[in-house]
DSSP file (Angstrom, degrees, kcal/mol; ACC not computed):
  #  RESIDUE AA STRUCTURE BP1 BP2  ACC     N-H-->O    O-->H-N    N-H-->O    O-->H-N    TCO  KAPPA ALPHA  PHI   PSI    X-CA   Y-CA   Z-CA
    1    1 A M     >        0   0    0      0, 0.0     4,-1.8     0, 0.0     5,-0.1   0.000 360.0 360.0 360.0 -41.1    6.2   -9.8   51.4
    2    2 A L  H  >  +     0   0    0      1,-0.2     4,-2.3     2,-0.2     5,-0.1   0.873 360.0  53.6 -66.6 -36.3    8.1   -9.2   48.2
    3    3 A R  H  > S+     0   0    0      2,-0.2     4,-1.6     1,-0.2    -1,-0.2   0.891 107.8  50.2 -66.2 -39.5    5.5   -6.7   47.0
    4    4 A K  H  > S+     0   0    0      1,-0.2     4,-0.6     2,-0.2    -1,-0.2   0.886 111.7  48.5 -65.3 -38.7    5.8   -4.7   50.2
    5    5 A T  H >< S+     0   0    0     -4,-1.8     3,-1.0     1,-0.2     4,-0.4   0.890 108.4  53.7 -68.2 -39.4    9.6   -4.6   49.9
    6    6 A A  H >< S+     0   0    0     -4,-2.3     3,-1.4     1,-0.2    -1,-0.2   0.831  98.8  63.8 -65.6 -31.8    9.3   -3.5   46.2
    7    7 A R  H >< S+     0   0    0     -4,-1.6     3,-1.3     1,-0.3    -1,-0.2   0.748  90.3  67.9 -64.5 -22.7    7.1   -0.6   47.2
    8    8 A L  T << S+     0   0    0     -3,-1.0    -1,-0.3    -4,-0.6    -2,-0.2   0.764  97.9  52.2 -66.0 -24.3   10.0    0.9   49.2
    9    9 A F  T <  S+     0   0    0     -3,-1.4     2,-0.5    -4,-0.4    -1,-0.3   0.187  87.6  98.0-100.3  15.9   11.9    1.5   46.0
   10   10 A V    <   -     0   0    0     -3,-1.3     2,-0.6    -4,-0.0    -3,-0.0  -0.919  68.4-139.5-107.1 125.2    9.1    3.5   44.2
   11   11 A V        +     0   0    0     -2,-0.5    -2,-0.1     1,-0.2     3,-0.1  -0.748  31.4 164.8 -84.6 118.2    9.2    7.3   44.3
   12   12 A K        +     0   0    0     -2,-0.6     2,-0.3     1,-0.1    -1,-0.2   0.737  53.3  39.1-107.9 -29.1    5.7    8.5   44.9
   13   13 A T  S  > S-     0   0    0      1,-0.1     4,-1.8     0, 0.0     5,-0.1  -0.806  75.2-117.5-125.0 162.8    5.9   12.2   46.0
   14   14 A R  H  > S+     0   0    0     -2,-0.3     4,-2.8     1,-0.2     5,-0.2   0.849 114.9  59.5 -64.6 -34.1    8.0   15.2   45.1
   15   15 A W  H  > S+     0   0    0      1,-0.2     4,-2.0     2,-0.2    -1,-0.2   0.929 105.8  46.8 -61.2 -45.6    9.4   15.2   48.6
   16   16 A E  H  > S+     0   0    0      1,-0.2     4,-2.0     2,-0.2    -1,-0.2   0.894 111.6  52.5 -61.8 -39.9   10.8   11.7   48.2
   17   17 A A  H  X S+     0   0    0     -4,-1.8     4,-2.6     1,-0.2    -2,-0.2   0.922 108.5  49.5 -62.7 -44.3   12.3   12.8   44.8
   18   18 A F  H  X S+     0   0    0     -4,-2.8     4,-2.3     1,-0.2    -1,-0.2   0.863 109.1  52.6 -65.2 -34.2   14.0   15.8   46.4
   19   19 A M  H  X S+     0   0    0     -4,-2.0     4,-2.0     2,-0.2    -1,-0.2   0.897 111.0  47.0 -66.6 -39.2   15.4   13.6   49.1
   20   20 A I  H  X S+     0   0    0     -4,-2.0     4,-2.5     2,-0.2    -2,-0.2   0.912 111.8  50.3 -67.3 -42.4   16.9   11.3   46.5
   21   21 A I  H  X S+     0   0    0     -4,-2.6     4,-2.5     1,-0.2    -2,-0.2   0.893 109.2  52.1 -63.0 -39.6   18.3   14.2   44.5
   22   22 A Y  H  X S+     0   0    0     -4,-2.3     4,-2.5     2,-0.2    -1,-0.2   0.921 109.9  48.6 -62.1 -43.7   19.9   15.6   47.6
   23   23 A A  H  X S+     0   0    0     -4,-2.0     4,-2.0     1,-0.2    -2,-0.2   0.907 111.8  49.2 -63.5 -41.5   21.5   12.2   48.4
   24   24 A L  H  X S+     0   0    0     -4,-2.5     4,-2.3     1,-0.2    -2,-0.2   0.913 111.3  49.9 -62.0 -42.3   22.8   12.0   44.8
   25   25 A A  H  X S+     0   0    0     -4,-2.5     4,-2.5     2,-0.2     5,-0.2   0.900 108.4  52.3 -65.2 -41.0   24.2   15.6   45.0
   26   26 A T  H  X S+     0   0    0     -4,-2.5     4,-1.9     1,-0.2    -1,-0.2   0.927 112.9  44.7 -61.1 -44.8   26.0   14.9   48.2
   27   27 A G  H  X S+     0   0    0     -4,-2.0     4,-2.5     1,-0.2    -1,-0.2   0.871 112.0  52.7 -66.6 -36.9   27.7   11.8   46.7
   28   28 A A  H  X S+     0   0    0     -4,-2.3     4,-2.6     2,-0.2    -2,-0.2   0.896 109.4  48.2 -67.8 -39.7   28.5   13.6   43.5
   29   29 A V  H  X S+     0   0    0     -4,-2.5     4,-2.3     2,-0.2    -1,-0.2   0.908 111.8  50.3 -67.1 -40.6   30.2   16.5   45.4
   30   30 A E  H  X S+     0   0    0     -4,-1.9     4,-1.7    -5,-0.2    -2,-0.2   0.936 113.4  45.3 -61.3 -46.0   32.2   14.1   47.5
   31   31 A R  H  X S+     0   0    0     -4,-2.5     4,-2.3     1,-0.2    -2,-0.2   0.901 111.7  53.3 -64.4 -40.3   33.3   12.2   44.4
   32   32 A G  H  X S+     0   0    0     -4,-2.6     4,-2.2     1,-0.2    -1,-0.2   0.875 106.2  52.4 -62.8 -38.2   34.1   15.5   42.6
   33   33 A Q  H  X S+     0   0    0     -4,-2.3     4,-1.5     2,-0.2    -1,-0.2   0.884 108.7  50.5 -65.0 -37.9   36.3   16.6   45.5
   34   34 A I  H  X S+     0   0    0     -4,-1.7     4,-2.5     1,-0.2    -2,-0.2   0.910 109.1  51.6 -65.3 -41.4   38.2   13.4   45.3
   35   35 A Y  H  X S+     0   0    0     -4,-2.3     4,-3.0     1,-0.2    -2,-0.2   0.904 106.9  53.4 -60.4 -40.7   38.7   13.9   41.5
   36   36 A M  H  < S+     0   0    0     -4,-2.2    -1,-0.2     1,-0.2    -2,-0.2   0.833 111.4  46.1 -66.5 -30.7   40.0   17.4   42.2
   37   37 A L  H  < S+     0   0    0     -4,-1.5    -1,-0.2    -5,-0.1    -2,-0.2   0.889 117.0  43.2 -74.7 -40.1   42.6   16.0   44.6
   38   38 A Q  H  < S+     0   0    0     -4,-2.5    -2,-0.2     1,-0.3    -3,-0.2   0.860 125.5  32.3 -73.8 -35.8   43.6   13.2   42.3
   39   39 A Y  S  <>S-     0   0    0     -4,-3.0     5,-1.0    -5,-0.2    -1,-0.3  -0.732  81.7-163.1-124.4  80.9   43.7   15.3   39.1
   40   40 A P  T   5 +     0   0    0      0, 0.0     3,-0.4     0, 0.0     2,-0.2  -0.289  55.0  22.8 -65.1 149.5   44.8   18.8   40.0
   41   41 A G  T  >5S-     0   0    0      1,-0.2     4,-1.7    -5,-0.2     3,-0.2  -0.642 121.0 -21.1  99.3-155.9   44.1   21.5   37.4
   42   42 A L  H  >5S+     0   0    0     -2,-0.2     4,-2.5     1,-0.2     5,-0.2   0.847 129.4  59.1 -64.3 -37.8   41.5   21.6   34.6
   43   43 A G  H  >5S+     0   0    0     -3,-0.4     4,-2.1     1,-0.2    -1,-0.2   0.916 107.4  46.0 -60.2 -45.0   41.0   17.9   34.4
   44   44 A G  H  ><S+     0   0    0     -5,-1.0     4,-2.2     1,-0.2    -1,-0.2   0.884 112.5  50.9 -65.4 -38.9   39.9   17.6   38.0
   45   45 A K  H  X S+     0   0    0     -4,-1.7     4,-2.4     2,-0.2    -2,-0.2   0.892 109.6  50.2 -66.9 -38.6   37.6   20.6   37.6
   46   46 A L  H  X S+     0   0    0     -4,-2.5     4,-2.0     2,-0.2    -2,-0.2   0.898 110.9  48.7 -66.5 -39.4   36.0   19.1   34.5
   47   47 A L  H  X S+     0   0    0     -4,-2.1     4,-2.2     2,-0.2    -2,-0.2   0.887 110.0  52.7 -66.1 -37.6   35.4   15.8   36.3
   48   48 A F  H  X S+     0   0    0     -4,-2.2     4,-2.3     1,-0.2     5,-0.2   0.930 110.0  48.0 -60.9 -45.5   33.9   17.7   39.2
   49   49 A L  H  X S+     0   0    0     -4,-2.4     4,-2.6     1,-0.2    -2,-0.2   0.864 109.4  53.5 -63.9 -35.4   31.5   19.5   36.8
   50   50 A A  H  X S+     0   0    0     -4,-2.0     4,-1.8     2,-0.2    -1,-0.2   0.910 109.0  49.3 -65.4 -40.8   30.6   16.2   35.2
   51   51 A C  H  X S+     0   0    0     -4,-2.2     4,-0.9     1,-0.2    -2,-0.2   0.946 117.1  39.4 -62.8 -48.7   29.7   14.7   38.5
   52   52 A T  H  X S+     0   0    0     -4,-2.3     4,-1.3     1,-0.2     3,-0.3   0.858 112.4  56.7 -73.3 -33.4   27.5   17.6   39.6
   53   53 A G  H  X S+     0   0    0     -4,-2.6     4,-1.9    -5,-0.2    -1,-0.2   0.859 100.9  57.9 -64.2 -34.7   26.0   18.0   36.1
   54   54 A S  H  X S+     0   0    0     -4,-1.8     4,-2.6     1,-0.2    -1,-0.2   0.839 101.6  56.0 -65.3 -31.3   24.8   14.4   36.1
   55   55 A V  H  X S+     0   0    0     -4,-0.9     4,-2.9    -3,-0.3     5,-0.2   0.895 105.1  52.1 -66.8 -38.9   22.8   15.1   39.2
   56   56 A F  H  X S+     0   0    0     -4,-1.3     4,-2.1     2,-0.2    -2,-0.2   0.919 112.6  45.2 -62.1 -42.7   21.0   18.0   37.5
   57   57 A M  H  X S+     0   0    0     -4,-1.9     4,-2.0     2,-0.2    -2,-0.2   0.924 115.4  45.9 -68.0 -43.7   20.1   15.7   34.6
   58   58 A A  H  X S+     0   0    0     -4,-2.6     4,-2.4     2,-0.2    -2,-0.2   0.906 112.7  51.0 -66.0 -40.9   19.0   12.8   36.8
   59   59 A G  H  X S+     0   0    0     -4,-2.9     4,-2.4     1,-0.2     5,-0.2   0.908 109.6  49.4 -63.4 -42.2   17.0   15.1   39.1
   60   60 A A  H  X S+     0   0    0     -4,-2.1     4,-2.3    -5,-0.2    -1,-0.2   0.899 111.6  49.7 -63.1 -39.9   15.2   16.7   36.2
   61   61 A K  H  X S+     0   0    0     -4,-2.0     4,-2.4     2,-0.2    -2,-0.2   0.905 110.4  49.7 -66.8 -41.4   14.3   13.2   34.8
   62   62 A I  H  X S+     0   0    0     -4,-2.4     4,-1.9     2,-0.2    -2,-0.2   0.944 114.2  44.3 -62.0 -48.4   13.0   12.0   38.2
   63   63 A L  H  X S+     0   0    0     -4,-2.4     4,-1.9     1,-0.2    -2,-0.2   0.876 113.0  51.9 -65.6 -37.3   10.8   15.1   38.6
   64   64 A D  H  X S+     0   0    0     -4,-2.3     4,-2.3    -5,-0.2    -1,-0.2   0.903 108.1  51.2 -65.6 -41.3    9.6   14.9   35.0
   65   65 A C  H  X S+     0   0    0     -4,-2.4     4,-2.5     1,-0.2    -1,-0.2   0.883 108.0  52.5 -64.4 -38.1    8.7   11.2   35.4
   66   66 A L  H  X S+     0   0    0     -4,-1.9     4,-2.2     2,-0.2    -1,-0.2   0.909 109.5  49.6 -62.9 -40.8    6.6   12.1   38.5
   67   67 A K  H  X S+     0   0    0     -4,-1.9     4,-2.1     1,-0.2    -2,-0.2   0.911 112.1  47.4 -64.6 -42.2    4.8   14.7   36.6
   68   68 A H  H  X S+     0   0    0     -4,-2.3     4,-2.3     2,-0.2    -2,-0.2   0.887 111.0  51.1 -67.8 -38.4    4.0   12.3   33.7
   69   69 A E  H  X S+     0   0    0     -4,-2.5     4,-2.2     2,-0.2    -1,-0.2   0.902 110.0  50.0 -64.9 -39.8    2.9    9.6   36.1
   70   70 A K  H  X S+     0   0    0     -4,-2.2     4,-1.9     1,-0.2    -2,-0.2   0.916 111.8  47.8 -63.8 -42.7    0.5   12.0   37.9
   71   71 A A  H  X S+     0   0    0     -4,-2.1     4,-2.3     1,-0.2    -2,-0.2   0.885 110.4  52.3 -65.4 -38.4   -0.9   13.1   34.5
   72   72 A A  H  X S+     0   0    0     -4,-2.3     4,-2.4     1,-0.2    -2,-0.2   0.896 109.3  49.0 -65.5 -40.1   -1.4    9.5   33.4
   73   73 A K  H  X S+     0   0    0     -4,-2.2     4,-2.0     2,-0.2    -1,-0.2   0.872 110.3  51.9 -66.7 -35.7   -3.3    8.6   36.6
   74   74 A A  H  X S+     0   0    0     -4,-1.9     4,-1.1     2,-0.2    -2,-0.2   0.908 111.7  46.1 -66.4 -41.0   -5.5   11.7   36.1
   75   75 A R  H  X S+     0   0    0     -4,-2.3     4,-1.0     1,-0.2     3,-0.3   0.892 110.5  53.9 -66.2 -38.8   -6.3   10.6   32.5
   76   76 A E  H  < S+     0   0    0     -4,-2.4     3,-0.4     1,-0.2    -2,-0.2   0.882 109.0  48.2 -63.9 -38.4   -6.9    7.0   33.7
   77   77 A G  H  < S+     0   0    0     -4,-2.0    -1,-0.2     1,-0.2    -2,-0.2   0.735 103.5  62.6 -73.4 -22.5   -9.4    8.3   36.3
   78   78 A A  H  < S+     0   0    0     -4,-1.1     2,-0.8    -3,-0.3    -1,-0.2   0.786  92.7  70.1 -74.3 -27.5  -11.2   10.4   33.7
   79   79 A F     <  -     0   0    0     -4,-1.0     2,-0.5    -3,-0.4    -1,-0.1  -0.824  64.5-178.7 -97.0 110.6  -12.2    7.4   31.5
   80   80 A V        -     0   0    0     -2,-0.8     2,-0.4     2,-0.0    -3,-0.1  -0.937  20.8-137.5-110.9 124.7  -14.9    5.3   33.2
   81   81 A L        -     0   0    0     -2,-0.5     2,-0.4     0, 0.0    -2,-0.0  -0.664  18.6-166.0 -83.4 132.0  -16.0    2.2   31.5
   82   82 A V        -     0   0    0     -2,-0.4     5,-0.1     5,-0.0     3,-0.1  -0.961  22.4-118.9-118.6 134.1  -19.7    1.7   31.5
   83   83 A E    >   -     0   0    0     -2,-0.4     3,-1.9     1,-0.1     4,-0.4  -0.413  42.1 -93.6 -68.6 145.8  -21.3   -1.6   30.6
   84   84 A P  T 3  S+     0   0    0      0, 0.0    -1,-0.1     0, 0.0     0, 0.0  -0.357 111.7  18.3 -61.2 135.8  -23.7   -1.4   27.6
   85   85 A G  T 3  S+     0   0    0     -3,-0.1    -2,-0.1    -2,-0.0     0, 0.0   0.315 106.4  86.6  87.8  -8.8  -27.3   -1.0   28.7
   86   86 A K    <         0   0    0     -3,-1.9    -3,-0.1     1,-0.2    -1,-0.0   0.574 360.0 360.0 -96.8 -12.0  -26.3    0.2   32.2
   87   87 A A              0   0    0     -4,-0.4    -1,-0.2    -5,-0.1    -5,-0.0   0.487 360.0 360.0 -77.7 360.0  -25.9    3.9   31.4
């Protein structure tokens, strides 16, 4: 049961990654708007940019990790171990 629950938190496809990035971006924009209200002027704008910029960095990292995992699985499948004398 625990293993099935843990699988829910594993990003397996690019589509899932984009959905997570969209959710992060929505929250970051909301937080940035609140910062702009609380800190009018340049300070609020800089905090807004920091919120949205972090989504770009996190999104790139998520997509990069998916690409590396796919390449690792491809390499793993390329190496087939054969028992001595069976080849």
